[in-house]
Each structure stands twice: as C-alpha cells, then as structure tokens.
C-alpha positions in Angstrom: 46.6 -25.9 -18.2 46.7 -24.0 -21.5 48.8 -21.3 -23.1 47.3 -19.0 -25.7 44.2 -21.2 -25.8 46.2 -24.3 -26.6 46.8 -27.4 -24.5 49.4 -28.8 -26.9 53.1 -27.8 -26.6 56.1 -28.7 -28.7 59.8 -28.6 -27.7 62.7 -30.3 -29.6 61.5 -33.6 -31.0 58.7 -33.8 -28.4 55.1 -32.9 -28.4 52.8 -33.0 -25.3 49.0 -32.8 -25.0 48.0 -31.6 -21.5 44.3 -32.6 -22.2 44.9 -36.2 -23.2 48.0 -36.5 -20.9 50.1 -37.9 -23.7 53.7 -37.3 -24.8 55.1 -38.1 -28.2 58.6 -38.1 -29.7 58.7 -37.9 -33.5 55.1 -39.0 -33.5 55.7 -42.0 -31.3 53.8 -42.1 -28.1 56.0 -42.5 -25.0 55.2 -44.0 -21.6 54.8 -41.1 -19.1 52.1 -41.1 -16.6 51.3 -39.9 -13.1 53.5 -37.5 -11.3 56.4 -37.4 -13.9 53.8 -36.1 -16.4 52.4 -33.6 -14.0 55.9 -32.3 -13.3 56.4 -31.8 -17.0 53.1 -29.9 -17.2 54.1 -27.6 -14.4 57.5 -27.0 -15.9 56.0 -26.3 -19.4 53.8 -23.6 -17.8 56.9 -21.7 -16.7 59.6 -22.2 -19.3 62.9 -20.7 -18.2 61.6 -20.0 -14.7 62.4 -21.6 -11.4 59.7 -24.0 -10.2 60.5 -24.7 -6.5 60.4 -28.1 -4.9 57.8 -26.7 -2.5 55.6 -25.6 -5.4 55.8 -29.1 -6.8 55.0 -30.6 -3.4 51.9 -28.5 -3.1 50.8 -29.4 -6.7 51.5 -33.1 -6.6 51.0 -34.2 -2.9 48.1 -33.1 -0.7 49.0 -31.5 2.6 47.9 -34.5 4.6 49.8 -37.0 2.5 52.3 -39.2 4.5 55.1 -39.9 2.0 58.8 -39.4 1.7 58.3 -36.3 -0.5 62.0 -35.7 -1.4 62.6 -39.2 -2.6 59.2 -39.3 -4.4 60.0 -36.0 -6.2 63.5 -37.1 -7.1 62.2 -40.4 -8.5 59.5 -38.7 -10.5 62.0 -36.2 -12.0 64.3 -39.1 -12.9 61.5 -40.8 -14.7 60.7 -37.6 -16.6 64.4 -37.3 -17.6 64.5 -40.9 -18.8 61.5 -40.3 -21.0 63.1 -37.2 -22.4 66.5 -38.9 -22.7 67.8 -36.1 -20.5 70.4 -36.1 -17.8 71.1 -34.1 -14.6 74.8 -33.7 -15.5 74.2 -32.3 -19.0 70.6 -31.2 -19.1 68.9 -30.2 -22.3 65.3 -29.9 -20.9 65.1 -30.2 -17.1 67.8 -28.3 -15.1 68.3 -28.9 -11.4 68.8 -25.8 -9.3 70.3 -27.3 -6.1 68.1 -27.2 -3.0 65.7 -24.9 -4.8 63.9 -26.7 -7.6 63.9 -27.2 -11.4 63.8 -25.1 -14.6 62.7 -26.1 -18.1 65.5 -25.0 -20.4 64.2 -25.6 -23.9 62.1 -23.3 -26.0 58.4 -24.2 -25.8 56.0 -23.6 -28.7 52.3 -23.8 -28.0 50.5 -25.1 -31.0 46.8 -25.5 -32.0 45.3 -29.0 -31.9 45.5 -30.7 -35.2 42.2 -30.8 -37.1 40.6 -34.2 -37.3 38.5 -35.5 -40.2 37.9 -39.2 -39.6 35.9 -39.7 -42.7 38.9 -38.9 -44.9 40.8 -41.8 -43.4 38.2 -44.4 -43.9 38.7 -46.8 -46.8 34.9 -47.0 -47.6 33.4 -44.6 -50.1 30.4 -44.0 -47.8 30.0 -44.1 -44.0 30.1 -47.5 -42.4 26.9 -48.6 -40.7 27.2 -51.2 -38.1 24.2 -53.4 -37.3 23.1 -54.2 -33.7 25.2 -57.0 -32.2 22.4 -59.5 -32.4 22.0 -59.0 -36.2 25.6 -58.8 -37.4 26.3 -61.1 -40.4 27.1 -64.7 -39.3 30.0 -64.7 -41.7 31.6 -61.9 -39.7 32.5 -64.4 -37.0 34.6 -67.2 -38.6 34.0 -70.8 -37.4 36.7 -72.2 -35.1 38.0 -75.4 -33.8 40.0 -76.7 -30.9 39.2 -75.1 -27.5 35.5 -73.8 -27.5 35.1 -70.1 -28.2 33.4 -67.7 -25.9 30.2 -67.9 -28.0 30.3 -71.7 -28.1 30.5 -71.8 -24.3 27.4 -69.6 -24.1 25.5 -71.9 -26.5 26.3 -75.5 -25.5 25.1 -78.6 -27.3 21.9 -80.5 -26.0 24.1 -83.1 -24.2 26.1 -80.3 -22.6 22.9 -78.6 -21.5 21.7 -81.8 -19.9 25.0 -82.2 -18.0 25.0 -78.6 -17.0 21.4 -78.9 -15.7 22.3 -82.0 -13.6 25.3 -80.2 -12.2 23.1 -77.2 -11.3 20.6 -79.4 -9.5 23.4 -81.2 -7.6 25.0 -77.9 -6.7 21.7 -76.5 -5.4 21.2 -79.7 -3.3 24.7 -79.4 -1.8 24.3 -75.7 -1.1 20.9 -76.4 0.7 22.6 -79.1 2.8 25.4 -76.8 3.8 23.0 -74.0 4.6 20.9 -76.2 6.9 24.0 -77.4 8.6 25.3 -73.9 9.1 21.8 -72.7 10.4 21.7 -75.6 12.9 25.0 -74.6 14.5 24.6 -70.8 14.3 24.8 -69.3 17.7 26.4 -72.4 19.2 29.8 -70.9 19.3 31.0 -72.2 16.0 33.6 -69.9 14.4 32.9 -68.0 11.3 35.3 -67.1 8.5 35.3 -63.9 6.4 35.9 -64.0 2.7 39.5 -63.2 2.0 40.5 -61.3 -1.1 43.3 -62.9 -3.1 45.5 -60.9 -5.5 47.6 -62.5 -8.2 48.9 -61.7 -11.7 46.2 -62.3 -14.4 48.9 -64.0 -16.5 52.5 -65.2 -16.1 53.6 -62.6 -18.7 54.2 -58.8 -18.2 53.5 -55.8 -20.4 49.8 -56.5 -20.2 47.4 -53.6 -19.6 43.8 -52.2 -19.7 42.0 -55.4 -18.7 38.2 -55.8 -19.3 35.9 -58.7 -18.2 33.5 -60.6 -20.4 29.9 -60.3 -19.3 30.0 -63.6 -17.5 33.3 -62.8 -15.8 35.1 -65.9 -17.2 37.2 -64.2 -19.8 39.4 -61.1 -19.8 40.4 -59.0 -22.8 43.5 -56.9 -22.5 46.3 -55.2 -24.5 49.7 -56.9 -24.7 52.9 -55.1 -25.7 55.5 -57.4 -27.4 58.9 -56.8 -28.9 58.2 -59.0 -31.9 56.5 -57.4 -34.9 52.8 -58.4 -35.1 52.6 -59.7 -31.6 51.4 -56.6 -29.9 47.6 -56.0 -29.8 44.3 -57.0 -28.1 44.2 -60.5 -26.6 41.7 -62.6 -24.7 42.4 -65.2 -22.0 40.2 -67.4 -19.8 40.4 -66.4 -16.1 42.8 -68.8 -14.4 44.6 -69.9 -17.6 47.7 -68.7 -19.4 46.2 -69.6 -22.8 46.1 -66.5 -25.1 43.9 -65.7 -28.1 45.3 -62.8 -30.1 42.6 -60.7 -31.7 44.5 -57.8 -33.3 48.1 -57.2 -34.2 48.5 -53.4 -33.9 50.7 -52.0 -31.2 48.5 -48.9 -30.9 45.3 -50.8 -29.8 44.0 -50.1 -26.3 41.0 -50.2 -24.0 39.0 -53.2 -25.1 35.3 -53.5 -24.0 32.9 -56.4 -24.5 29.5 -56.4 -26.1 26.7 -57.5 -23.7 26.4 -60.9 -25.5 30.1 -61.5 -25.4 30.5 -61.9 -29.2 32.3 -58.7 -29.9 35.0 -56.5 -28.5 35.3 -52.8 -29.2 38.7 -51.1 -28.8 40.5 -47.8 -29.5 43.4 -47.5 -32.0 45.8 -44.5 -31.9 47.3 -43.6 -35.3 49.1 -40.3 -36.1 47.9 -39.0 -32.7 44.3 -39.6 -33.6 42.0 -42.2 -31.9 39.6 -44.4 -33.8 37.1 -47.0 -32.7 37.1 -50.6 -34.0 35.2 -53.8 -33.6 36.6 -57.4 -33.6 35.0 -60.7 -33.0 35.8 -62.0 -29.5 37.3 -65.3 -30.8 38.8 -64.0 -34.0 42.3 -64.5 -32.6 42.1 -68.3 -32.6 43.7 -70.2 -35.4 41.0 -71.5 -37.6 42.3 -75.1 -37.8 39.2 -76.6 -39.4 38.8 -74.0 -42.0 40.4 -74.5 -45.4 42.8 -71.9 -46.7 40.3 -71.2 -49.5 37.5 -70.4 -47.0 39.7 -68.2 -44.9 40.9 -66.3 -48.0 37.2 -65.9 -49.2 36.2 -64.6 -45.8 39.1 -62.2 -45.7 38.2 -60.8 -49.1 34.5 -60.4 -48.1 35.0 -58.9 -44.6 38.5 -57.4 -44.6 40.1 -60.0 -42.4 43.9 -60.4 -42.2 45.6 -63.5 -43.5 45.5 -64.9 -39.9 41.7 -64.9 -39.9 40.9 -61.9 -37.7 37.7 -60.1 -38.3 38.0 -56.4 -37.7 36.1 -53.2 -38.7 36.5 -49.5 -38.0 33.4 -47.6 -36.8 32.5 -44.1 -38.0 32.0 -41.5 -35.4 30.1 -38.9 -37.4 33.0 -36.5 -37.6 33.5 -36.3 -33.8 37.1 -37.2 -33.0 37.6 -39.3 -29.9 40.0 -37.5 -27.6 40.6 -40.4 -25.3 40.9 -44.1 -25.8 38.5 -45.2 -23.0 35.3 -46.7 -24.2 32.2 -48.5 -22.8 29.4 -50.5 -24.3 25.9 -50.0 -23.1 24.2 -53.0 -21.4 21.5 -53.1 -24.0 24.1 -53.4 -26.8 22.9 -50.3 -28.7 25.6 -47.7 -28.0 29.3 -47.2 -27.4 30.3 -44.3 -25.3 33.5 -42.3 -25.9 35.0 -38.9 -25.1 35.2 -36.2 -27.7 36.5 -32.7 -27.5 33.2 -31.3 -26.2 32.1 -34.0 -23.8 30.9 -37.6 -23.6 29.2 -39.0 -26.8 27.1 -42.0 -27.6 27.7 -43.8 -30.9 24.6 -45.7 -32.1 25.5 -49.1 -33.5 22.2 -49.1 -35.5 22.7 -46.1 -37.7 26.1 -44.6 -36.7 24.4 -41.5 -35.3 26.5 -39.7 -32.6 24.8 -37.9 -29.7 26.5 -35.8 -27.0 25.3 -36.5 -23.5 27.5 -34.2 -21.3 28.2 -30.4 -21.6 31.4 -29.5 -19.8 32.2 -25.8 -19.1 34.9 -24.0 -21.0 38.5 -25.2 -20.3 37.1 -28.4 -18.8 37.3 -31.9 -20.2 35.0 -34.9 -19.7 36.5 -38.4 -20.3 36.4 -42.1 -19.1 32.7 -43.0 -19.6 31.3 -46.0 -17.8 27.7 -47.2 -18.0 25.9 -48.2 -14.7 24.9 -51.9 -14.5 21.3 -51.0 -15.4 22.4 -48.8 -18.3 20.5 -45.8 -17.0 23.5 -43.7 -16.0 26.9 -42.8 -17.3 29.8 -42.1 -15.0 32.8 -40.1 -16.2 35.8 -38.0 -15.1 35.7 -34.2 -15.3 39.2 -32.7 -15.5 39.9 -29.1 -14.7 43.2 -27.3 -14.8 46.2 -28.6 -12.8 45.8 -27.4 -9.2 42.0 -27.9 -9.3 40.6 -31.2 -8.0 39.5 -33.9 -10.5 35.8 -34.8 -10.3 33.7 -37.9 -10.9 30.2 -37.1 -12.3 27.2 -39.2 -13.0 24.8 -38.3 -15.9 21.6 -39.9 -17.1 22.2 -41.7 -20.4 19.4 -39.7 -22.0 20.0 -36.2 -20.7 22.3 -33.5 -19.3 21.4 -33.3 -15.7 24.6 -34.6 -14.2 25.6 -34.5 -10.6 29.1 -34.5 -9.1 29.6 -37.5 -6.8 33.4 -37.2 -6.0 35.8 -34.3 -5.7 39.1 -36.0 -5.6 42.1 -34.3 -3.8 44.5 -36.4 -6.0 44.7 -36.9 -9.8 42.5 -39.5 -11.3 44.6 -41.5 -13.8 42.1 -43.8 -15.5 38.4 -44.3 -16.1 36.3 -45.0 -13.0 34.2 -48.1 -12.8 30.9 -49.0 -11.1 30.8 -51.8 -8.5 28.9 -54.9 -9.6 25.8 -53.7 -7.7 26.0 -50.1 -8.9 26.2 -48.7 -5.4 29.8 -47.6 -5.3 32.6 -46.3 -7.5 36.0 -47.8 -8.1 38.7 -45.4 -9.3 42.4 -44.7 -9.3 44.0 -41.7 -7.6 47.4 -40.5 -6.4 46.0 -38.9 -3.3 48.7 -40.7 -1.2 51.5 -40.0 -3.6 51.2 -43.0 -5.8 48.3 -44.1 -8.1 46.1 -46.6 -6.0 42.6 -47.9 -6.3 39.9 -46.4 -4.1 36.3 -47.2 -3.4 33.6 -44.7 -2.5 29.9 -45.3 -1.8 27.5 -43.2 -3.7 25.6 -42.8 -0.4 28.7 -41.4 1.4 31.0 -39.8 -1.3 33.3 -38.2 1.3 34.4 -41.6 2.7 36.7 -43.1 0.1 38.5 -46.3 1.2 41.7 -47.6 -0.4 41.5 -51.1 -1.9 44.5 -52.5 -0.2 44.3 -55.8 -2.0 45.5 -53.9 -5.1 48.5 -52.2 -3.7 50.2 -49.3 -5.5 50.7 -48.1 -8.1 47.4 -49.3 -9.6 45.0 -48.0 -12.3 42.6 -49.0 -15.1 40.3 -51.0 -12.8 37.8 -53.4 -14.3 34.9 -54.9 -12.2 33.3 -58.2 -13.2 29.5 -58.2 -13.2 29.6 -61.8 -12.1 32.1 -63.9 -10.1 33.3 -61.2 -7.6 36.5 -60.3 -9.4 38.5 -57.1 -9.9 41.2 -56.6 -12.5 43.6 -53.7 -12.7 46.9 -52.6 -14.2 50.1 -52.1 -12.2 53.6 -50.9 -13.0 56.6 -53.0 -12.4 59.7 -50.9 -11.9 62.1 -53.8 -12.0 64.2 -52.5 -9.2 67.0 -55.0 -8.5 69.3 -55.7 -5.6 73.1 -55.6 -6.3 76.0 -56.6 -4.1 79.6 -55.6 -4.0 82.6 -57.0 -2.0 84.7 -54.1 -0.7 87.8 -56.0 0.4 90.0 -58.6 -1.1 92.0 -58.9 -4.3 90.7 -57.6 -7.6 88.5 -54.8 -8.7 85.4 -53.8 -6.8 82.6 -54.8 -9.2 78.9 -54.9 -8.3 77.0 -58.0 -9.2 73.3 -58.7 -9.5 71.7 -60.6 -6.6 67.9 -60.3 -6.9 66.5 -59.1 -10.2 63.2 -57.4 -10.6 61.9 -57.0 -7.1 59.1 -55.2 -8.9 57.3 -52.0 -7.9 58.8 -51.0 -4.5 59.2 -47.3 -5.4 61.9 -46.6 -2.9 63.8 -49.8 -3.7 63.9 -53.1 -2.0 65.7 -52.1 1.2 68.1 -55.0 1.3 69.4 -56.0 4.8 71.9 -58.8 5.7 71.2 -60.9 8.7 73.7 -60.5 11.6 75.0 -64.0 11.0 75.6 -63.1 7.3 73.6 -66.0 5.9 70.4 -64.4 4.8 69.0 -61.3 3.0 65.7 -59.5 3.8 64.1 -57.2 1.3 60.8 -55.7 0.1 59.0 -56.9 -3.0 55.5 -56.7 -4.4 55.9 -59.6 -6.8 52.9 -61.2 -4.9 50.7 -58.2 -5.7 51.2 -56.2 -2.5 54.4 -54.9 -0.9 55.7 -57.6 1.5 58.9 -58.7 3.2 60.8 -61.4 1.5 63.8 -63.5 2.8 66.4 -65.3 0.8 69.8 -66.8 1.1 72.6 -64.2 1.1 73.2 -64.7 -2.6 69.5 -64.1 -3.4 68.6 -67.8 -3.9 65.6 -69.6 -2.4 63.6 -66.5 -1.7 60.3 -66.8 0.1 57.6 -64.4 1.2 57.7 -63.8 5.0 54.8 -61.3 5.5 51.3 -61.1 4.0 50.0 -57.9 5.5 50.1 -55.4 2.6 52.2 -52.3 2.7 55.2 -53.8 4.5 58.6 -52.0 4.4 62.0 -51.2 6.0 63.0 -54.6 7.2 65.6 -55.0 9.9 67.0 -58.2 11.6 67.0 -59.3 15.2 70.4 -59.9 16.7 70.0 -63.6 16.6 68.9 -63.6 12.9 65.7 -65.3 13.7 63.1 -62.5 13.3 62.5 -59.4 11.3 61.0 -56.1 12.3 59.3 -53.8 9.7 56.7 -51.1 9.4 53.3 -51.6 7.8 51.2 -48.8 6.2 47.6 -49.0 7.4 44.6 -46.5 7.2 45.1 -45.7 10.9 48.8 -44.9 10.6 52.0 -46.9 10.0 52.7 -49.6 12.6 55.8 -51.5 13.8 55.5 -55.2 13.4 57.8 -58.2 14.1 57.7 -61.7 12.6 59.6 -64.8 13.3 61.3 -66.7 10.4 59.9 -70.0 11.6 56.2 -69.1 11.7 53.7 -67.5 13.9 51.4 -64.5 13.6 52.8 -60.9 13.2 53.1 -59.0 16.4 52.1 -55.4 16.3 54.1 -53.3 18.8 52.6 -49.8 18.1 48.8 -50.2 18.0 48.1 -46.5 18.5 47.0 -44.0 15.8 50.5 -42.4 15.3 52.8 -43.0 12.4 55.7 -45.3 13.4 58.3 -46.2 10.8 61.9 -47.3 10.2 62.3 -49.7 13.0 65.6 -51.4 14.1 66.7 -53.7 16.9 69.0 -52.9 19.8 72.2 -55.0 19.9 70.9 -57.1 22.9 67.4 -57.6 21.3 65.6 -55.9 24.2 64.5 -52.8 22.4 63.2 -51.7 19.0 64.0 -48.2 17.9 61.8 -46.4 15.4 60.9 -42.9 14.1 57.5 -41.2 14.8 56.0 -37.7 14.7 53.8 -38.5 17.7 55.2 -35.5 19.6 54.4 -33.2 16.6 57.9 -33.5 15.0 59.9 -36.5 13.8 61.8 -38.0 16.8 63.5 -41.3 17.6 61.6 -43.5 20.0 62.1 -47.0 21.4 59.7 -49.7 22.6 60.4 -53.0 24.4 60.7 -55.8 21.9 58.2 -57.8 23.9 55.7 -55.0 23.9 55.0 -52.0 26.1 54.9 -48.2 26.0 57.1 -46.1 23.6 59.9 -44.0 25.2 61.2 -40.9 23.4 64.9 -40.9 22.7 65.7 -37.7 20.9 64.4 -34.2 21.6 65.6 -32.2 18.5 64.6 -34.3 15.6 65.4 -37.8 14.4 64.6 -40.4 11.8 65.7 -44.0 10.8 67.7 -44.9 14.0 70.5 -47.5 14.1 72.3 -48.6 17.3 76.1 -49.1 17.2 77.3 -52.8 17.4 78.5 -52.3 21.0 75.2 -50.7 22.0 76.8 -47.4 23.3 75.3 -45.0 20.8 72.2 -44.5 18.7 72.9 -43.1 15.2 70.1 -41.5 13.2 69.3 -39.2 10.3 68.3 -35.8 11.4 65.3 -35.6 9.1 63.6 -37.7 6.4 64.7 -35.3 3.7 67.3 -35.8 1.1 71.0 -35.6 2.1 70.2 -35.6 5.8 72.8 -34.9 8.6 73.7 -38.0 10.6 73.6 -37.5 14.4 74.2 -39.6 17.4 73.0 -39.8 21.1 74.3 -42.0 23.9 72.0 -45.0 24.4 71.8 -44.2 28.1 70.9 -40.5 27.3 72.9 -37.4 26.8 73.8 -34.7 24.3 72.7 -35.1 20.7 75.7 -34.3 18.4 76.2 -34.3 14.6 78.8 -36.2 12.5 79.7 -33.5 10.1 81.6 -35.8 7.8 78.7 -38.1 7.2 76.1 -36.9 4.6 74.3 -39.7 2.8 72.1 -39.1 -0.2 69.0 -40.4 1.6 67.9 -41.3 5.1 68.4 -45.0 4.1 71.7 -45.0 2.2 73.9 -45.5 5.2 74.7 -48.4 7.6 76.5 -48.7 10.9 79.2 -51.4 10.7 82.2 -52.5 12.7 84.3 -49.5 13.4 82.3 -46.9 11.5 79.6 -46.0 9.0 79.3 -46.8 5.4 77.3 -44.4 3.4 76.6 -43.3 -0.3 76.3 -39.7 -1.2 77.0 -37.3 -4.1 80.4 -35.7 -4.5 82.0 -33.5 -7.1 80.8 -34.4 -10.6 77.6 -35.9 -9.2 79.1 -39.3 -8.8 77.6 -41.8 -6.4 80.5 -42.4 -4.0 80.5 -45.1 -1.3 82.4 -43.8 1.7 83.5 -45.1 5.1 83.6 -42.9 8.2 86.0 -44.3 10.8 84.8 -43.8 14.4 88.3 -43.9 15.8 90.1 -41.7 13.3 87.1 -39.5 12.6 87.9 -39.5 8.9 86.0 -40.3 5.8 87.5 -42.4 3.0 86.1 -43.1 -0.4 85.7 -46.8 -1.0 84.0 -47.3 -4.4 82.0 -45.5 -7.0 78.5 -46.7 -8.0 76.6 -46.1 -11.2 73.7 -44.3 -9.4 73.0 -43.2 -5.8 70.8 -45.9 -4.3 68.0 -45.1 -2.0 68.9 -48.0 0.3 72.2 -49.4 1.5 72.7 -52.6 3.5 76.0 -54.0 4.7 77.3 -57.1 6.6 78.2 -56.4 10.2 82.0 -56.5 9.3 81.5 -54.0 6.5 83.1 -56.2 3.9 80.0 -56.5 1.6 77.3 -54.1 0.7 73.9 -54.5 -0.9 72.0 -51.7 -2.6 69.2 -51.0 -5.1 69.5 -50.0 -8.7 66.7 -49.2 -11.2 65.8 -51.3 -14.2 63.1 -51.2 -16.9 59.5 -50.5 -16.4 56.8 -52.9 -17.3 53.0 -53.0 -16.9 51.1 -56.1 -15.7 47.4 -56.9 -15.5 46.4 -58.1 -12.0 43.4 -60.0 -10.7 41.7 -59.9 -7.3 39.4 -62.8 -6.4 36.5 -62.5 -3.9 36.2 -58.8 -4.5 32.8 -57.8 -3.0 
C-alpha cells in the first residue's frame, strides 16, 4: 500500500514503513505485528475517513475463517492503541465510530524513503573483505575455557574420538538387536506406537525470539531482550540446557544464522532505521577464563573486540541497503542471502561482491530468503499490496526463473523455512485469524496443514537439519485472572489470582466449580492452549487436558468433570474429561463446529452452540453420548441453564454486546431480557436469583451489574478497570473471576520429534 509512490508515512511522533512492516516513535522501533499493524495500514490509507468493521473483517480475516471476529478486531485495535499510547475515551489517532468502524484522526504525511549509503557508516577506510569461513584468521576466534565451545565439540581430542567410536559401535549393535526383535514380532499382533511431538519452551526465560539451529541441531542461537543495559543481544544455548552464552550486547540485533561449519553466526543490526549485516564467532560470548587480560586486550585491539572478549565485524553490502533483517547462509558457506529494495541479493564472503537473484515487479517486495538443504534453490516471500495474497516463491540460486509455490490467503509474518528433507515448506500465516505455523508439500501446494504442536500465535520457524526439531517464536500476552468479593464489609477490590496465563487471546475463561473449591481456566503455558485446574485461590494448578486448542471450560454439577470445546481441522468438538483421570470423551464427532458447552443442572445434558443448521443455534446432547437435539430456532450462542433447571439462557449472537434471551428447558417461546446486555457473549454468568454481567455504560466504564429475576431490575454492583471478555462467578454470586490484560512478551519454543 503506497501513497504518492511512498510506503513510509509520518504522523505525530510516529513513523511507519508499510514495506518493512515497522513502526517507530522518535526513531525507536515499537512492537507492533500482525493484525494490529494491518489495521494501522488500512486506517493510514484513508485518513479522516470511516473504515467500517466489515471492511476490516474482509481485509484481515478470510471468508471461511472460524473466529470470534468482533472480539478479535476489538483486541487488535486495543493493541494498536497501546502501541500509539492512545485511548478510546480521548482518542488522538484512532477514533471509534460506534457500531460502524474506526477513523484515523491525525494528519498523515507520506515521505520518501531515506537514502542509504552504508559505506559512509563503516569505520574502515576501504571496503571490508571477509574471507571464506574456512580461511578466516585463527585469532578471530579467541581461545576459551570451561564448558567446551561448539567448535571444540566438533573437533574432539583423540581419546574422545576413541570413546565416541566405541559408543557408535555399541549403538549400532543395540539398534540392530532392536530391529531384529521388532522384525520377529511384526505381524503377530504386537502394538505399534507413533512418534509423538513434544512442545516446550526453549529456555526458562521469556523475551527470546528469532531462533536458529546450529548445523548439527544441538545448539540454538536467538535474540534476547533484557531490561538491563548490555544484556540484550544475540545468545547461544545448547538444546536442553538453560546455560546461556552471550555473543553481542546490542538491543537492535536480530535474525541470527549459522555458518555451515558452525564457527560463525551472521545477524542483522538495526540502527537509525537502517539494517546492516554482522559476523560474530559462535562461542565469542563465553568468558575467556584462561586468557590473560593482556591477551584479551591485544586481541581486542587487533580485531575490534569489546572488553568482554566478543569478536564481531560488519560486512559491506556493496551499497545495497538491506530492507529486512532476515538472512540465510548458503550450505557451501560462500554466500549470505538478504533482501534489498529491488529483490533478494547474495553477498559473497570471498570478495564482498553483491548479486541480485530475484526481480520482483513494480510495487512488489521480495524478502525472507531461505536456501534449500542442497543449496540449489532460494525460497522467499513475495509481498503485494494489502488485499492481495502473499506468495512464497522458489528461485534457482544462480538465475531468475522463479516459480510460485504458495499463494497464501492470510498474511505471512516471517521468513518461510524448508523442511529438513527439502520436500515441504514451513511458514507462518494468520489465515485462521492468528499467526500460526503451516506446512505445505511442494508436490501439493494447495493442501496446507496447520502444525498443531506449535499452537498460535507462532512465527519465525526454524527447522533443524538434524535431530528432528522445530523452533519458533510465540507471543505471551500475560493475561491474568482476577477475583473480587461482592458482598461483605469493606471496599470491593479486585485481587490477582493467577498471573500470566499466557497467550489465550480471548482470556483464560475462569470458571468456579459448583462446590466452590476449584477454578478451571485456559492457558497455553505448556505450549498449546489447554484446560488447567487449580484451587479456588489459584494455587496448586495442574494441566487437565493435552489435546491442543482447548477452550471454554464448564464444570459438571458434581464438580468432578469439565466439558470444553477443542478446535480441530475438521471442526470444533465438544469434549469431557474427568478430574481423576481417563481419556477425553468426544461427544460431537461430526464435521460441524460445536462450541461453548455447559452442563444441565442434573448432569444429564450438555448444551452447546453450533451453526449445523446454517445459523448459530443452541443445541443439547446427552452427557453420556448420543444425537444432538436443537433447542432454539431463532439464533443462540453460549447457553447456560438456570440453577433450578427451568430455563436456558443464552446470547443471541456471538457478536459484541449481544442480547441475552431465554427459553424454557422443556420448550416454548424464546424471549429477550432487555435489561441484560453484556460486553461479550462470555462476560455474563447465571447465579442464584439472577444474572451477573459486565458491560459498558456512560463514560465507557466497565460496570458489573446484577439482574434480579424476581424484581426484573438491574443494579450496578462494582466498576472494573476494563471490560473483561470472560466472567465467572460462584453459584451464590458472592465472588466473581474475570480476565485482565498484562504485558506482552516473546518466547522461543521447541518441538521435539518434528518430522
């Protein structure tokens, strides 16, 4: 998207580049990715004009996407406002036009891209020439002590070689024995076990991003953001260890890639909105305990090391300015690929020559290069204007005869990667509303499959060439669960119950058990969205489900089981699980979406919402299994039965601020409750004698209300800081639980047994 031939816009203290998808404030880059950034781009294209919610839906969510659009859009706009330090009550940039859409209020100036002359920034008097990796000066990699470096592990001592050889022979003997045993029992009815993918955080720390595997798959380089000066930068860690080796100390370093021999790491650095490419020795972050201070000082003087002993050099790119930070190193070690303004370029490490290998059409940008495992091809993303699909192309490394392999309905948010065998593509796309990892075979490019082990949101995939591992970056929203006592002496004050339930997007969905002793909620702290159970106060939490994509938990009347929905490729399913063990029981095994389940008061039925009759309606199914029975005829969502079992209450639609209706449990007229209007389909709860709900009122305050069934009146009970998406309450209505947002953090994740 461009105005007057420019893709760079300026408003107030902010500047945005729609090509590089970056936002700055006073020259400092801000975190804004995915749908919030796309909303900003659309608003900037029409300053002062109304952009309808429907227009944003068509731009950001494909027509066949199954997602709560209204909440997703509201959440994305809130993130945009947080990045701009804006507010809905007193907007300076993004104005809400109720029930219609949004308008960008500030004046927008479209400016030309700043000219880039990299050679003027280099400290050398003449262009830097980097030798091939196998002939770089030995002094460039300082000697180390303590735990062996990556290079030392690759070149063990003679004794170590002997021990390794003996170990290999023993392993081969054992493998042969196991194979013969397996072959002798094959076909005799012995059970087989498939390989299970296991997802876990790469490290116990957060704010880690852009992971990259070493050639042997045993180390990972990544960027770490830290609040302490000098602690942000590129790090290396062994897989399965929390030991860190810091390589650089610049907070603007990103996108590390390894040399094929594992001795070097190339990375991008962003300074004054300009990218540059750097090299650092892969073990240069270790403290050089055996080196004397004099030797370190001499090495620093000779090769430009810092006082902490890091070896680092900037590469010249022949006057071609990198436009993106993503890099890749060719398997033969001769080239580094990067994206410039006019395509993908190869930088020779022998003579610093730069050669362009792709030729995108006008108004189109190529970025995110990735070499195939054999080094013969380069894969990259081709971005067109907003509204046109992103594409993944493959080009021969020596020519310009590229072919398109993927036309993606969503937005591709990071560089795609080859599978370890070079037969498929791993990439991140928001085709389902949130960035997630997808895999597509080059033989069948129209059959993309979501990598469910990664969950969502997920981007920046990295595939190990050995060891069957996948790493990626995810976003932690740090959504927390709060509680508030509504009755008793003293002021009604909320208090934190469960902090950082992580990236659950619509919040944790807290629900008290009927006996008031436990709390069920959603969390993806294990890597995928699952159901967790804790004590009522949030203590002693444990993971109940392990299905991936679990949500909307509700308790059985005896407080011994939980029902929830699970997102699958063949539609959302209704599943029950017992607290004391046992396999999950799927109640709706058909191909229709079934969501938002809840139990009847006697435990015999489970209500849920489904569009299986072409529109969202309330259905119910026997808790022991059976055929679904339609309950409503004129629309319904998120049903809850009254405590006495006489009525079923439900949201009229899954949209924002829905009407709440009711229908007799035994059948009858469907009637509205005009005085009950929650902010979302999940921010209300049936309790003893009425309904508690949170919705906006005058002044945009988040007001907790109580609707009295007997008196048919609504009374304000308390005021919350923000309207939560979810509201839970004890059966007596004396305590509520709700979600509130916190800070966002990134975290590098690891998937083992990724084939």
